[in-house]
MARROTOR-861201 format. One line per 3 residues: number of its first residue (from 1); their letters; for each residue x, y, z of N, C-alpha, C, O. Coordinates in Angstrom, 2 decimals, m for minus. Example, Ala and Ser with C-alpha at 12.3 -4.5 7.8 and 13.67 -1.06 7.14 Angstrom:
2
1 = as = 13.19,m5.69,7.80,12.30,m4.50,7.80,13.20,m3.30,7.80,14.24,m3.32,8.46 | 12.85,m2.25,7.08,13.67,m1.06,7.14,12.90,0.03,7.87,13.41,1.14,8.04 .
% end
This chain:
152
1 = mfs = m14.49,9.70,m2.24,m14.47,8.56,m1.31,m13.53,7.40,m1.68,m13.64,6.91,m2.81 | m12.65,6.95,m0.83,m11.90,5.98,m1.08,m12.30,4.70,m0.18,m12.72,4.86,0.97 | m12.16,3.56,m0.72,m12.44,2.40,0.17,m11.08,1.54,0.12,m10.31,1.55,m0.84 .
4 = ise = m10.93,0.84,1.24,m9.74,m0.04,1.43,m10.25,m1.48,1.80,m11.27,m1.72,2.45 | m9.43,m2.34,1.30,m9.85,m3.77,1.29,m8.56,m4.62,1.39,m7.48,m4.24,0.93 | m8.74,m5.79,1.99,m7.66,m6.84,1.92,m7.66,m7.50,0.51,m8.65,m7.59,m0.21 .
7 = vdk = m6.62,m7.89,0.24,m6.55,m8.76,m1.08,m5.44,m9.81,m0.93,m4.56,m9.70,m0.07 | m5.51,m10.75,m1.72,m4.48,m11.83,m1.65,m3.23,m11.26,m2.38,m3.29,m10.45,m3.31 | m2.00,m11.83,m1.81,m0.76,m11.25,m2.29,m0.58,m11.58,m3.77,0.35,m11.02,m4.35 .
10 = gds = m1.32,m12.37,m4.41,m1.27,m12.50,m5.98,m2.21,m11.74,m6.68,m2.45,m12.04,m7.85 | m2.82,m10.77,m6.13,m3.90,m9.91,m6.73,m3.11,m9.16,m7.89,m1.98,m8.71,m7.73 | m3.73,m9.08,m8.92,m2.98,m8.34,m10.16,m3.05,m6.93,m9.93,m2.18,m6.28,m10.50 .
13 = ela = m3.92,m6.25,m9.18,m3.67,m4.85,m8.98,m2.71,m4.47,m8.12,m2.04,m3.45,m8.30 | m2.55,m5.29,m7.07,m1.43,m5.37,m6.15,m0.20,m5.41,m6.76,0.65,m4.56,m6.51 | 0.00,m6.44,m7.67,1.14,m6.50,m8.41,1.67,m5.28,m9.17,2.83,m4.87,m9.17 .
16 = rlv = 0.63,m4.76,m9.83,0.87,m3.30,m10.60,1.45,m2.30,m9.74,2.45,m1.65,m10.06 | 0.78,m2.16,m8.61,1.13,m1.11,m7.69,2.64,m1.55,m7.06,3.55,m0.73,m6.94 | 2.75,m2.71,m6.73,4.20,m2.98,m6.41,5.25,m2.63,m7.36,6.31,m2.06,m7.11 .
19 = sel = 4.79,m3.07,m8.54,5.74,m2.83,m9.56,6.14,m1.33,m9.79,7.28,m1.06,m10.16 | 5.25,m0.42,m9.59,5.42,0.94,m9.67,6.22,1.43,m8.43,6.97,2.39,m8.55 | 6.11,0.90,m7.45,6.82,1.15,m6.23,8.20,0.86,m6.40,9.03,1.65,m5.94 .
22 = daf = 8.59,m0.34,m7.09,9.78,m0.80,m7.32,10.65,0.24,m8.31,11.81,0.61,m8.11 | 9.83,0.59,m9.35,10.37,1.41,m10.19,10.79,2.88,m9.53,11.85,3.47,m9.72 | 9.77,3.27,m8.79,10.06,4.65,m8.02,11.25,4.42,m7.13,12.16,5.24,m7.29 .
25 = qse = 11.45,3.49,m6.23,12.57,3.28,m5.79,13.85,3.00,m6.16,14.86,3.19,m5.49 | 13.76,2.46,m7.45,15.19,2.05,m8.09,15.63,3.43,m8.68,16.83,3.52,m8.96 | 14.87,4.45,m8.91,15.32,5.86,m9.27,15.93,6.54,m8.06,16.75,7.44,m8.30 .
28 = lyp = 15.66,6.27,m6.82,16.10,6.78,m5.56,17.26,6.29,m4.94,18.02,7.02,m4.30 | 17.45,4.91,m5.13,18.40,4.14,m4.34,19.12,3.13,m5.11,18.53,2.59,m6.04 | 20.51,2.75,m4.80,21.00,1.76,m5.47,20.45,0.36,m5.17,19.76,0.32,m4.15 .
31 = aes = 20.58,m0.64,m5.74,20.11,m1.90,m5.74,20.37,m2.41,m4.31,19.45,m3.00,m3.73 | 21.55,m2.21,m3.70,21.84,m2.79,m2.32,21.19,m2.16,m1.19,21.25,m2.60,m0.04 | 20.49,m0.96,m1.60,19.71,m0.24,m0.56,18.16,m0.31,m0.71,17.41,0.27,0.07 .
34 = nhc = 17.74,m1.04,m1.74,16.37,m1.21,m1.98,16.11,m2.58,m1.38,16.55,m3.62,m1.87 | 15.28,m2.50,m0.14,14.87,m3.57,0.59,13.52,m4.09,0.18,12.63,m4.21,1.03 | 13.32,m4.43,m1.15,11.98,m4.76,m1.45,11.61,m6.21,m1.30,12.41,m7.09,m1.63 .
37 = ldl = 10.32,m6.50,m0.77,10.13,m7.71,m0.43,9.33,m8.29,m1.67,8.40,m7.63,m2.13 | 9.68,m9.45,m2.18,8.99,m10.24,m3.11,7.76,m11.02,m2.52,7.81,m12.10,m1.92 | 6.68,m10.32,m2.78,5.46,m10.93,m1.94,5.35,m12.56,m2.33,4.84,m13.39,m1.57 .
40 = stv = 5.85,m12.86,m3.52,5.46,m14.33,m3.90,6.23,m15.29,m3.05,5.97,m16.49,m3.03 | 7.24,m14.69,m2.31,8.38,m15.50,m1.52,7.88,m15.81,m0.11,8.47,m16.59,0.64 | 6.70,m15.13,0.23,6.28,m15.18,1.52,5.15,m16.13,1.75,4.25,m16.25,0.92 .
43 = nee = 5.19,m16.80,2.88,4.01,m17.79,3.10,2.68,m17.01,3.35,2.69,m16.01,4.07 | 1.68,m17.43,2.83,0.27,m16.88,3.09,m0.11,m16.32,4.49,m0.62,m15.23,4.75 | 0.29,m17.35,5.35,m0.05,m16.93,6.82,0.80,m15.85,7.47,0.49,m15.34,8.55 .
46 = qlr = 1.98,m15.48,6.72,2.79,m14.29,7.25,2.38,m13.05,6.75,2.74,m12.00,7.27 | 1.59,m13.13,5.69,1.33,m11.78,5.15,m0.07,m11.45,4.90,m0.89,m12.30,4.55 | m0.35,m10.03,5.10,m1.58,m9.56,4.75,m1.38,m8.27,3.84,m0.45,m7.49,4.05 .
49 = cvi = m2.25,m8.11,2.89,m2.10,m7.13,2.09,m3.36,m6.07,1.80,m4.45,m6.63,1.87 | m3.39,m4.81,1.53,m4.37,m3.93,1.52,m4.26,m3.15,0.17,m3.16,m2.85,m0.31 | m5.32,m2.87,m0.35,m5.33,m1.90,m1.47,m6.45,m0.70,m1.08,m7.46,m0.89,m0.39 .
52 = vhd = m6.09,0.46,m1.63,m7.10,1.58,m1.52,m7.56,1.81,m2.90,m6.72,1.92,m3.79 | m8.78,1.88,m3.14,m9.30,2.13,m4.41,m10.05,3.48,m4.23,m10.49,3.84,m3.13 | m10.19,4.24,m5.45,m10.98,5.50,m5.52,m12.38,5.11,m5.79,m12.71,3.94,m5.99 .
55 = egg = m13.20,6.09,m5.79,m14.71,5.84,m6.10,m15.11,5.22,m7.37,m16.18,4.65,m7.58 | m14.09,5.40,m8.25,m14.37,4.67,m9.58,m13.75,3.14,m9.55,m13.85,2.39,m10.52 | m13.09,2.76,m8.31,m12.52,1.44,m8.44,m10.99,1.45,m9.00,m10.33,0.42,m9.13 .
58 = tpa = m10.62,2.47,m9.24,m9.14,2.37,m9.71,m8.33,2.27,m8.43,m8.62,2.88,m7.40 | m7.33,1.51,m8.56,m6.26,1.27,m7.42,m5.50,2.60,m7.09,m4.98,3.23,m8.02 | m5.42,3.04,m5.88,m4.79,4.34,m5.71,m3.57,3.96,m4.81,m2.61,4.73,m4.88 .
61 = gcg = m3.49,2.95,m4.03,m2.31,2.73,m3.13,m2.55,1.43,m2.54,m3.58,0.78,m2.66 | m1.40,1.07,m1.83,m1.30,m0.32,m1.17,m0.48,m0.30,0.12,0.13,0.68,0.54 | m0.54,m1.58,0.74,0.33,m1.61,1.90,0.34,m3.11,2.24,m0.50,m3.89,1.77 .
64 = all = 1.16,m3.41,2.93,1.25,m5.06,3.47,1.85,m5.10,4.83,2.47,m4.15,5.30 | 1.66,m6.21,5.44,2.20,m6.45,6.90,2.51,m7.89,6.82,1.74,m8.79,6.49 | 3.93,m8.00,7.20,4.69,m9.16,7.43,4.78,m9.55,8.65,5.40,m8.78,9.38 .
67 = fqa = 4.27,m10.72,9.23,4.19,m10.99,10.54,5.43,m11.77,10.85,5.82,m12.57,9.99 | 6.19,m11.64,12.10,7.21,m12.25,12.38,7.07,m13.20,13.45,6.03,m13.18,14.11 | 8.04,m14.10,13.73,7.82,m15.36,14.64,7.71,m14.70,16.21,7.05,m15.19,17.12 .
70 = dgs = 8.45,m13.57,16.29,8.44,m13.02,17.86,7.24,m12.15,18.12,7.28,m11.51,19.17 | 6.24,m12.03,17.38,5.07,m11.50,17.68,4.90,m10.01,17.20,3.88,m9.34,17.38 | 6.13,m9.56,16.50,6.17,m8.29,15.75,5.69,m8.51,14.40,5.44,m9.61,13.91 .
73 = aei = 5.59,m7.28,13.80,5.17,m7.32,12.39,5.88,m6.11,11.69,6.05,m5.09,12.35 | 6.27,m6.17,10.48,6.88,m5.38,9.58,6.02,m4.78,8.59,5.50,m5.52,7.76 | 5.78,m3.51,8.55,5.03,m2.77,7.32,5.94,m2.95,6.21,7.16,m2.89,6.35 .
76 = krv = 5.29,m3.19,4.97,6.16,m3.41,3.82,5.14,m2.92,2.58,3.91,m3.01,2.64 | 5.82,m2.45,1.57,5.16,m2.13,0.32,3.95,m0.95,0.34,3.00,m0.90,m0.45 | 4.20,m0.10,1.35,3.26,1.15,1.30,3.69,1.97,0.11,4.85,2.34,m0.05 .
79 = yir = 2.70,2.23,m0.70,2.74,3.16,m1.91,1.46,3.64,m2.21,0.45,2.95,m2.13 | 1.49,5.10,m2.63,0.41,5.73,m3.05,0.74,6.28,m4.48,1.85,6.78,m4.66 | m0.04,6.22,m5.37,0.30,6.67,m6.61,0.21,7.96,m6.70,m0.69,8.54,m6.10 .
82 = pqy = 1.15,8.68,m7.48,1.36,10.15,m7.25,0.15,11.12,m7.44,0.05,12.18,m6.82 | m0.78,10.66,m8.37,m1.99,11.54,m8.67,m2.91,11.45,m7.33,m3.84,12.24,m7.22 | m2.66,10.52,m6.37,m3.44,10.40,m5.22,m2.85,10.80,m3.88,m3.40,10.58,m2.80 .
85 = rgr = m1.68,11.40,m4.04,m0.88,11.78,m2.78,m1.49,13.02,m2.29,m2.07,13.76,m3.09 | m1.40,13.30,m1.01,m1.88,14.52,m0.33,m3.31,14.23,0.04,m3.94,15.22,0.40 | m3.94,13.12,0.03,m5.43,12.83,0.44,m5.51,12.14,1.55,m6.61,11.66,1.80 .
88 = klg = m4.62,11.95,2.31,m4.47,11.08,3.55,m4.76,9.45,3.37,m5.30,8.75,4.22 | m4.33,9.07,2.23,m4.49,7.63,2.05,m3.46,6.79,2.74,m3.66,5.61,3.03 | m2.29,7.47,3.00,m1.32,6.78,3.86,m1.73,6.49,5.17,m1.47,5.41,5.68 .
91 = eqi = m2.40,7.42,5.79,m3.10,7.24,7.12,m4.10,6.20,7.08,m4.31,5.45,8.03 | m4.71,6.16,6.02,m5.81,5.18,6.09,m5.18,3.76,5.93,m5.56,2.84,6.64 | m4.23,3.61,4.98,m3.48,2.40,4.89,m2.83,1.78,6.19,m2.83,0.58,6.47 .
94 = lsa = m2.21,2.90,7.04,m1.68,2.52,8.19,m2.53,2.12,9.20,m2.21,1.24,9.99 | m3.76,2.78,9.25,m4.78,2.35,10.17,m5.27,0.93,9.90,m5.36,0.09,10.80 | m5.60,0.68,8.58,m6.12,m0.68,8.31,m4.99,m1.77,8.75,m5.26,m2.88,9.22 .
97 = iet = m3.58,m1.23,8.50,m2.52,m2.31,9.11,m2.49,m2.47,10.38,m2.38,m3.56,10.93 | m2.59,m1.32,10.98,m2.66,m1.35,12.55,m3.76,m2.33,13.16,m3.52,m3.13,14.06 | m4.94,m2.17,12.56,m6.13,m2.96,12.80,m5.82,m4.48,12.64,m6.17,m5.29,13.50 .
100 = ias = m5.14,m4.84,11.48,m4.79,m6.31,11.14,m3.89,m6.63,12.15,m4.13,m7.70,12.72 | m2.91,m5.99,12.53,m1.86,m6.39,13.49,m2.38,m6.52,14.87,m1.91,m7.43,15.56 | m3.33,m5.70,15.39,m3.84,m5.91,16.63,m4.82,m7.06,16.60,m4.97,m7.71,17.63 .
103 = ekn = m5.49,m7.38,15.49,m6.34,m8.68,15.59,m5.60,m9.81,15.61,m6.06,m10.82,16.15 | m4.39,m9.80,15.04,m3.36,m10.95,15.14,m2.46,m10.90,16.33,m1.49,m11.66,16.37 | m2.73,m10.00,17.39,m2.04,m9.79,18.76,m0.69,m9.47,18.51,0.16,m9.90,19.29 .
106 = sfl = m0.28,m8.65,17.34,1.10,m8.15,17.01,1.24,m6.98,18.40,0.32,m6.25,18.75 | 2.34,m7.00,18.93,2.66,m5.87,19.87,3.54,m4.81,19.47,3.73,m3.81,20.17 | 4.16,m5.04,18.24,5.18,m3.98,17.72,5.18,m4.00,16.29,5.30,m5.03,15.63 .
109 = lrl = 5.01,m2.69,15.77,5.22,m2.66,14.35,6.47,m1.97,14.05,6.90,m1.07,14.77 | 7.18,m2.46,12.76,8.47,m1.85,12.58,8.45,m1.67,10.96,7.71,m2.34,10.24 | 9.24,m0.81,10.54,9.46,m0.47,9.03,10.81,m0.05,8.83,11.56,0.34,9.73 .
112 = etg = 11.11,m0.16,7.50,12.43,0.46,7.05,11.76,1.21,5.63,11.04,0.71,4.76 | 12.31,2.61,5.75,12.10,3.36,4.61,13.22,4.03,4.11,14.25,3.83,4.75 | 13.31,4.84,3.04,14.47,5.36,2.59,14.67,6.85,3.02,13.69,7.56,3.23 .
115 = ihq = 15.77,7.26,3.12,16.12,8.82,3.47,15.59,9.85,2.34,15.37,11.03,2.65 | 15.43,9.47,1.26,14.95,10.41,0.21,13.27,10.38,0.31,12.62,11.11,m0.42 | 12.69,9.57,1.16,11.20,9.47,1.08,10.62,10.44,2.20,9.89,9.93,3.05 .
118 = lpa = 10.88,11.77,2.26,10.68,12.58,3.36,9.17,12.57,3.57,8.83,12.53,4.75 | 8.12,12.62,2.61,6.74,12.53,2.92,6.32,11.22,3.59,5.38,11.23,4.39 | 6.96,10.10,3.30,6.72,8.84,4.14,7.37,8.92,5.49,6.73,8.36,6.38 .
121 = ial = 8.53,9.51,5.84,8.93,9.58,7.07,8.06,10.56,7.90,7.89,10.38,9.10 | 7.52,11.58,7.24,6.63,12.47,8.11,5.30,11.68,8.26,4.69,11.87,9.31 | 4.80,10.89,7.42,3.71,10.22,7.62,3.76,9.32,8.93,2.91,9.36,9.82 .
124 = yrn = 4.81,8.57,8.92,5.14,7.53,9.74,5.18,8.17,11.15,4.54,7.69,12.09 | 5.97,9.29,11.25,6.11,10.25,12.46,4.66,10.56,13.00,4.22,10.24,14.11 | 3.99,11.26,11.98,2.60,11.76,12.50,1.88,10.56,12.94,1.00,10.75,13.78 .
127 = cgf = 2.08,9.37,12.56,1.16,8.18,12.94,1.78,7.51,14.30,1.41,6.41,14.72 | 2.74,8.31,14.91,3.32,7.67,15.97,4.54,6.65,16.11,4.87,6.02,17.12 | 5.13,6.63,14.80,6.39,5.91,14.77,7.59,6.70,15.21,7.66,7.92,15.15 .
130 = kic = 8.55,5.87,15.66,9.65,6.53,16.21,10.99,5.97,15.46,11.00,4.87,14.91 | 11.93,6.68,15.50,13.33,6.09,14.83,13.87,5.22,15.70,13.75,5.32,16.92 | 14.55,4.23,15.07,15.36,3.25,15.81,16.44,2.71,15.24,16.70,3.17,14.13 .
133 = daf = 17.25,1.78,15.71,18.23,1.12,14.92,17.60,0.24,13.94,16.39,0.02,13.87 | 18.57,m0.28,13.16,18.31,m1.28,12.23,18.00,m2.53,13.01,18.68,m2.86,13.98 | 16.84,m3.30,12.54,16.40,m4.56,13.03,16.57,m5.52,12.16,16.55,m5.25,10.96 .
136 = ppy = 16.77,m6.88,12.65,16.77,m8.03,11.76,15.65,m8.11,10.85,14.51,m7.93,11.26 | 15.95,m8.42,9.37,17.20,m8.93,9.02,17.95,m8.04,8.32,18.74,m8.42,7.46 | 17.74,m6.62,8.66,18.50,m5.40,8.02,19.73,m5.40,8.78,19.85,m5.97,9.87 .
139 = aad = 20.77,m4.69,8.12,21.98,m4.04,8.73,21.70,m2.58,8.43,20.88,m2.16,7.62 | 22.52,m1.86,9.23,22.65,m0.45,9.26,22.81,m0.09,7.77,23.53,m0.76,7.04 | 22.13,0.98,7.31,22.28,1.46,5.92,22.22,2.99,5.89,21.19,3.49,6.33 .
142 = pls = 23.20,3.81,5.44,23.05,5.15,5.54,21.96,5.79,4.68,21.59,6.96,4.80 | 21.41,4.77,3.68,20.29,5.32,2.97,18.85,4.91,3.53,17.79,5.18,2.98 | 18.99,4.24,4.66,17.69,3.76,5.37,17.27,4.55,6.53,18.08,5.22,7.17 .
145 = vfm = 16.05,4.51,6.81,15.44,4.89,8.07,14.55,3.85,8.68,13.59,3.33,8.11 | 14.97,3.58,9.96,14.11,2.34,10.64,13.34,3.11,11.72,13.71,4.09,12.36 | 12.16,2.43,11.78,11.23,3.14,12.81,10.45,1.85,13.30,10.47,0.74,12.77 .
148 = yke = 9.72,2.26,14.48,8.87,1.24,15.22,7.74,2.12,15.88,7.85,3.33,16.09 | 6.61,1.34,16.18,5.67,1.70,17.06,5.13,0.58,17.85,4.87,m0.52,17.36 | 4.97,0.90,19.19,4.34,m0.11,19.98,2.81,m0.23,20.03,2.18,0.82,20.15 .
151 = lp = 2.26,m1.20,19.96,0.72,m1.44,19.89,0.25,m1.70,21.34,0.88,m2.42,22.11 | m0.98,m1.00,21.69,m1.71,m1.21,22.93,m1.96,m2.80,23.16,m2.56,m3.20,24.15 .
% end
């Protein structure tokens, strides 16, 4: 049994997960194609973060939602530790993020992921995301995949 909860952007468990994600992505992509958000640089009102814990309370994964001035929101920092992959935790994180976005009246979710992260791309497609062109603040990048999902 896993539980998901919101945490502050300065949460130490979140920081460890994000650090693991950064290390993972740095092995896959050059620095110029790593579009990692430093959570400490974002205003608290613009950001909501979630962590999934296993039944023993160990952090298994995380995700974040960055709200934009135009009413959209960008999914950031989705990561599942390798030993927890294949247990539908990505779907739980996305569901929690979509609920948060809906509560804040966001109408559109967007994300950027890398071309080498095929399980992540499959997750997003299975959850209703569609491929799109790069959106601000990104430029087209041959190592990036951009996706969106309209919310009801």
